[in-house]
MARMARDO-627900 format. One record per residue (C-alpha): residue number from 0; residue in three letters; x, y, z. Coordinates in steps of 0.1 Angstrom, whole numbers, m for minus. Each point is the difference from the previous one (the first is absolute). Example, Ala and Ser with C-alpha at 12.3 -4.5 7.8 and 13.67 -1.06 7.14 Angstrom:
{drendren:0	kelo:ALA	xx:123	yy:m45	zz:78};
{drendren:1	kelo:SER	xx:14	yy:34	zz:m7};
***
This chain:
{drendren:0	kelo:MET	xx:1	yy:0	zz:0};
{drendren:1	kelo:SER	xx:29	yy:22	zz:m2};
{drendren:2	kelo:GLY	xx:m9	yy:33	zz:m16};
{drendren:3	kelo:SER	xx:m36	yy:m1	zz:11};
{drendren:4	kelo:PHE	xx:m13	yy:24	zz:31};
{drendren:5	kelo:LEU	xx:4	yy:m34	zz:22};
{drendren:6	kelo:GLY	xx:33	yy:m5	zz:m10};
{drendren:7	kelo:ASP	xx:10	yy:38	zz:5};
{drendren:8	kelo:ALA	xx:m18	yy:m1	zz:35};
{drendren:9	kelo:PHE	xx:12	yy:m30	zz:15};
{drendren:10	kelo:GLY	xx:34	yy:3	zz:m6};
{drendren:11	kelo:GLY	xx:5	yy:2	zz:m37};
{drendren:12	kelo:ARG	xx:20	yy:32	zz:0};
{drendren:13	kelo:GLY	xx:m1	yy:32	zz:24};
{drendren:14	kelo:GLY	xx:27	yy:m14	zz:19};
{drendren:15	kelo:HIS	xx:m21	yy:m6	zz:31};
{drendren:16	kelo:ASN	xx:13	yy:m39	zz:2};
{drendren:17	kelo:GLY	xx:m34	yy:m9	zz:22};
{drendren:18	kelo:ALA	xx:0	yy:23	zz:31};
{drendren:19	kelo:GLY	xx:m13	yy:33	zz:3};
{drendren:20	kelo:TRP	xx:m17	yy:4	zz:m30};
{drendren:21	kelo:PRO	xx:m14	yy:38	zz:m4};
{drendren:22	kelo:MET	xx:m38	yy:m4	zz:2};
{drendren:23	kelo:SER	xx:m1	yy:21	zz:m34};
{drendren:24	kelo:ASN	xx:11	yy:m33	zz:m19};
{drendren:25	kelo:ILE	xx:m23	yy:m23	zz:17};
{drendren:26	kelo:LEU	xx:m29	yy:29	zz:m7};
{drendren:27	kelo:ASP	xx:12	yy:3	zz:m35};
{drendren:28	kelo:ALA	xx:m2	yy:m39	zz:m4};
{drendren:29	kelo:MET	xx:m35	yy:m3	zz:11};
{drendren:30	kelo:GLU	xx:m13	yy:34	zz:m17};
{drendren:31	kelo:GLN	xx:17	yy:m20	zz:m35};
{drendren:32	kelo:LEU	xx:m19	yy:m30	zz:8};
{drendren:33	kelo:ARG	xx:m32	yy:17	zz:3};
{drendren:34	kelo:THR	xx:4	yy:17	zz:m31};
{drendren:35	kelo:GLN	xx:12	yy:m32	zz:m20};
{drendren:36	kelo:PHE	xx:m32	yy:m17	zz:12};
{drendren:37	kelo:GLU	xx:m21	yy:32	zz:m12};
{drendren:38	kelo:GLN	xx:17	yy:m6	zz:m36};
{drendren:39	kelo:LYS	xx:m1	yy:m37	zz:m5};
{drendren:40	kelo:THR	xx:m42	yy:1	zz:12};
{drendren:41	kelo:GLY	xx:m6	yy:29	zz:m23};
{drendren:42	kelo:GLY	xx:m8	yy:22	zz:30};
{drendren:43	kelo:THR	xx:m38	yy:m1	zz:m11};
{drendren:44	kelo:PRO	xx:m25	yy:m27	zz:7};
{drendren:45	kelo:ARG	xx:m16	yy:m18	zz:m29};
{drendren:46	kelo:MET	xx:m36	yy:8	zz:m1};
{drendren:47	kelo:ASN	xx:m31	yy:m21	zz:m15};
{drendren:48	kelo:LYS	xx:m13	yy:5	zz:m34};
{drendren:49	kelo:GLY	xx:m31	yy:13	zz:16};
{drendren:50	kelo:ASP	xx:18	yy:25	zz:23};
{drendren:51	kelo:VAL	xx:6	yy:24	zz:m28};
{drendren:52	kelo:ARG	xx:m33	yy:m1	zz:m13};
{drendren:53	kelo:SER	xx:m15	yy:4	zz:36};
{drendren:54	kelo:ALA	xx:23	yy:29	zz:9};
{drendren:55	kelo:VAL	xx:m12	yy:17	zz:m36};
{drendren:56	kelo:LEU	xx:m33	yy:m3	zz:4};
{drendren:57	kelo:SER	xx:7	yy:15	zz:37};
{drendren:58	kelo:LEU	xx:17	yy:27	zz:m11};
{drendren:59	kelo:LEU	xx:m25	yy:10	zz:m24};
{drendren:60	kelo:LEU	xx:m30	yy:m3	zz:21};
{drendren:61	kelo:GLU	xx:20	yy:32	zz:18};
{drendren:62	kelo:GLN	xx:5	yy:20	zz:m29};
{drendren:63	kelo:PRO	xx:10	yy:m6	zz:m39};
{drendren:64	kelo:MET	xx:40	yy:0	zz:m3};
{drendren:65	kelo:HIS	xx:24	yy:m7	zz:m27};
{drendren:66	kelo:GLY	xx:21	yy:m31	zz:0};
{drendren:67	kelo:TYR	xx:29	yy:13	zz:17};
{drendren:68	kelo:GLN	xx:m19	yy:15	zz:26};
{drendren:69	kelo:ILE	xx:m18	yy:m33	zz:4};
{drendren:70	kelo:ILE	xx:39	yy:m12	zz:8};
{drendren:71	kelo:ARG	xx:13	yy:27	zz:22};
{drendren:72	kelo:GLU	xx:m34	yy:m2	zz:19};
{drendren:73	kelo:ILE	xx:7	yy:m37	zz:4};
{drendren:74	kelo:GLU	xx:36	yy:2	zz:11};
{drendren:75	kelo:GLU	xx:m10	yy:29	zz:22};
{drendren:76	kelo:ARG	xx:m28	yy:m17	zz:20};
{drendren:77	kelo:SER	xx:24	yy:m32	zz:4};
{drendren:78	kelo:GLY	xx:27	yy:16	zz:16};
{drendren:79	kelo:GLY	xx:22	yy:m7	zz:m27};
{drendren:80	kelo:THR	xx:m4	yy:m34	zz:0};
{drendren:81	kelo:TRP	xx:m19	yy:m6	zz:m31};
{drendren:82	kelo:LYS	xx:3	yy:20	zz:m31};
{drendren:83	kelo:PRO	xx:m14	yy:m17	zz:m31};
{drendren:84	kelo:SER	xx:15	yy:1	zz:m31};
{drendren:85	kelo:PRO	xx:m14	yy:18	zz:m29};
{drendren:86	kelo:GLY	xx:m3	yy:m32	zz:m17};
{drendren:87	kelo:SER	xx:m26	yy:m12	zz:23};
{drendren:88	kelo:VAL	xx:m18	yy:30	zz:9};
{drendren:89	kelo:TYR	xx:m10	yy:13	zz:m38};
{drendren:90	kelo:PRO	xx:m9	yy:m38	zz:m16};
{drendren:91	kelo:THR	xx:m23	yy:2	zz:32};
{drendren:92	kelo:LEU	xx:m15	yy:32	zz:m8};
{drendren:93	kelo:GLN	xx:m7	yy:m9	zz:m37};
{drendren:94	kelo:LEU	xx:m16	yy:m34	zz:13};
{drendren:95	kelo:LEU	xx:m20	yy:19	zz:21};
{drendren:96	kelo:THR	xx:m7	yy:23	zz:m27};
{drendren:97	kelo:ASP	xx:m9	yy:m27	zz:m22};
{drendren:98	kelo:GLU	xx:m25	yy:m15	zz:27};
{drendren:99	kelo:GLY	xx:m17	yy:36	zz:3};
{drendren:100	kelo:LEU	xx:9	yy:6	zz:35};
{drendren:101	kelo:VAL	xx:26	yy:31	zz:m11};
{drendren:102	kelo:ARG	xx:0	yy:21	zz:m24};
{drendren:103	kelo:ALA	xx:30	yy:21	zz:m14};
{drendren:104	kelo:GLU	xx:m4	yy:33	zz:m9};
{drendren:105	kelo:GLU	xx:29	yy:17	zz:m15};
{drendren:106	kelo:SER	xx:12	yy:41	zz:8};
{drendren:107	kelo:GLY	xx:31	yy:15	zz:m1};
{drendren:108	kelo:GLY	xx:15	yy:m29	zz:m14};
{drendren:109	kelo:ARG	xx:m4	yy:m19	zz:26};
{drendren:110	kelo:LYS	xx:m26	yy:m30	zz:5};
{drendren:111	kelo:THR	xx:m24	yy:10	zz:30};
{drendren:112	kelo:TYR	xx:m18	yy:m35	zz:16};
{drendren:113	kelo:SER	xx:m34	yy:m1	zz:18};
{drendren:114	kelo:LEU	xx:m22	yy:m24	zz:8};
{drendren:115	kelo:THR	xx:m33	yy:m5	zz:m14};
{drendren:116	kelo:GLU	xx:m34	yy:m8	zz:15};
{drendren:117	kelo:GLU	xx:5	yy:m37	zz:m2};
{drendren:118	kelo:GLY	xx:40	yy:6	zz:11};
{drendren:119	kelo:ARG	xx:m15	yy:17	zz:34};
{drendren:120	kelo:ALA	xx:m22	yy:m29	zz:8};
{drendren:121	kelo:ALA	xx:29	yy:m25	zz:m8};
{drendren:122	kelo:ALA	xx:23	yy:23	zz:20};
{drendren:123	kelo:GLY	xx:m27	yy:m2	zz:27};
{drendren:124	kelo:ASP	xx:m1	yy:m37	zz:m3};
{drendren:125	kelo:GLU	xx:37	yy:m4	zz:1};
{drendren:126	kelo:THR	xx:5	yy:25	zz:31};
{drendren:127	kelo:THR	xx:m26	yy:m18	zz:19};
{drendren:128	kelo:GLU	xx:16	yy:m34	zz:m9};
{drendren:129	kelo:ARG	xx:28	yy:6	zz:19};
{drendren:130	kelo:SER	xx:9	yy:8	zz:31};
{drendren:131	kelo:ALA	xx:31	yy:22	zz:m12};
{drendren:132	kelo:ALA	xx:14	yy:22	zz:m26};
{drendren:133	kelo:PRO	xx:24	yy:m19	zz:m20};
{drendren:134	kelo:TRP	xx:26	yy:26	zz:6};
{drendren:135	kelo:GLU	xx:m3	yy:m6	zz:40};
{drendren:136	kelo:THR	xx:6	yy:m38	zz:m7};
{drendren:137	kelo:ALA	xx:31	yy:3	zz:m19};
{drendren:138	kelo:GLY	xx:27	yy:m20	zz:10};
{drendren:139	kelo:SER	xx:m24	yy:m26	zz:21};
{drendren:140	kelo:ARG	xx:m8	yy:m19	zz:m34};
{drendren:141	kelo:ASP	xx:36	yy:m10	zz:2};
{drendren:142	kelo:SER	xx:15	yy:m1	zz:36};
{drendren:143	kelo:GLY	xx:20	yy:m29	zz:0};
{drendren:144	kelo:ARG	xx:22	yy:16	zz:m29};
{drendren:145	kelo:MET	xx:m3	yy:36	zz:12};
{drendren:146	kelo:THR	xx:0	yy:m2	zz:37};
{drendren:147	kelo:ALA	xx:13	yy:m34	zz:17};
{drendren:148	kelo:LEU	xx:31	yy:m4	zz:m23};
{drendren:149	kelo:PRO	xx:14	yy:35	zz:4};
{drendren:150	kelo:LYS	xx:m11	yy:m4	zz:38};
{drendren:151	kelo:ALA	xx:21	yy:m33	zz:4};
{drendren:152	kelo:GLY	xx:28	yy:18	zz:m17};
{drendren:153	kelo:VAL	xx:2	yy:30	zz:21};
{drendren:154	kelo:GLU	xx:m3	yy:m19	zz:28};
{drendren:155	kelo:LEU	xx:29	yy:m21	zz:m10};
{drendren:156	kelo:ALA	xx:19	yy:31	zz:m9};
{drendren:157	kelo:GLN	xx:m8	yy:10	zz:41};
{drendren:158	kelo:ALA	xx:13	yy:m31	zz:9};
{drendren:159	kelo:ALA	xx:31	yy:3	zz:m20};
{drendren:160	kelo:ALA	xx:4	yy:36	zz:13};
{drendren:161	kelo:GLN	xx:3	yy:m9	zz:34};
{drendren:162	kelo:VAL	xx:23	yy:m33	zz:m6};
{drendren:163	kelo:ALA	xx:23	yy:25	zz:m17};
{drendren:164	kelo:ARG	xx:m2	yy:28	zz:27};
{drendren:165	kelo:THR	xx:1	yy:m26	zz:30};
{drendren:166	kelo:GLY	xx:18	yy:m28	zz:m12};
{drendren:167	kelo:ASP	xx:36	yy:m12	zz:m1};
{drendren:168	kelo:LYS	xx:15	yy:m10	zz:m31};
{drendren:169	kelo:GLU	xx:m7	yy:m36	zz:m2};
{drendren:170	kelo:GLN	xx:m32	yy:7	zz:5};
{drendren:171	kelo:VAL	xx:m2	yy:25	zz:m26};
{drendren:172	kelo:ALA	xx:18	yy:m27	zz:m19};
{drendren:173	kelo:GLN	xx:m33	yy:m24	zz:5};
{drendren:174	kelo:ALA	xx:m23	yy:27	zz:m6};
{drendren:175	kelo:VAL	xx:15	yy:6	zz:m37};
{drendren:176	kelo:GLU	xx:m3	yy:m39	zz:m4};
{drendren:177	kelo:VAL	xx:m38	yy:1	zz:11};
{drendren:178	kelo:LEU	xx:m6	yy:25	zz:m24};
{drendren:179	kelo:GLU	xx:17	yy:m17	zz:m27};
{drendren:180	kelo:GLU	xx:m22	yy:m30	zz:4};
{drendren:181	kelo:ALA	xx:m31	yy:20	zz:3};
{drendren:182	kelo:ARG	xx:6	yy:14	zz:m29};
{drendren:183	kelo:ARG	xx:11	yy:m33	zz:m20};
{drendren:184	kelo:LYS	xx:m37	yy:m16	zz:16};
{drendren:185	kelo:LEU	xx:m18	yy:31	zz:m14};
{drendren:186	kelo:TYR	xx:12	yy:m6	zz:m36};
{drendren:187	kelo:SER	xx:m6	yy:m35	zz:5};
{drendren:188	kelo:ILE	xx:m37	yy:8	zz:4};
{drendren:189	kelo:LEU	xx:m1	yy:16	zz:m28};
{drendren:190	kelo:ALA	xx:18	yy:m27	zz:m20};
{drendren:191	kelo:GLN	xx:m28	yy:m22	zz:13};
{drendren:192	kelo:SER	xx:m28	yy:18	zz:m22};
***
């Protein structure tokens, strides 16, 4: 693991020989681990196909909007955890238009979408069927991937940091072996697929 953040934090470089490590190195290693988890998991949860439809109907029930307003509004209301792509919002708007639930009006070079009477009824039905808006549940759909795994990784990093802070040279070497074995086992899980 030399050259990685764990190699750096556990004596790979830095000249501290496993004792008296500065806390900043440990905190940097934990931050790098958190960042890597966010990058590897995509940073945003994957939503169900019907969630975009429900979100569009819910927002248009409030007021007419153009596509990018819908995208920004969903991102804002979900606290940044869900930002649907234009490739999911615009086809949904087209489908809703084809179904007669939404109408598009062009003004200023931009299409603004609003609900038809049928669309208002459909949006009302969807709202009463759901206990929460789709953006309120962003992240809960894929909780094993988006919550449990990064949490376990951060807890592992905290334990490693504790060994780094208080362990002697032999304990640090044992910790490095355990982490390398854990890495191999994680990759073997993927290899089983």
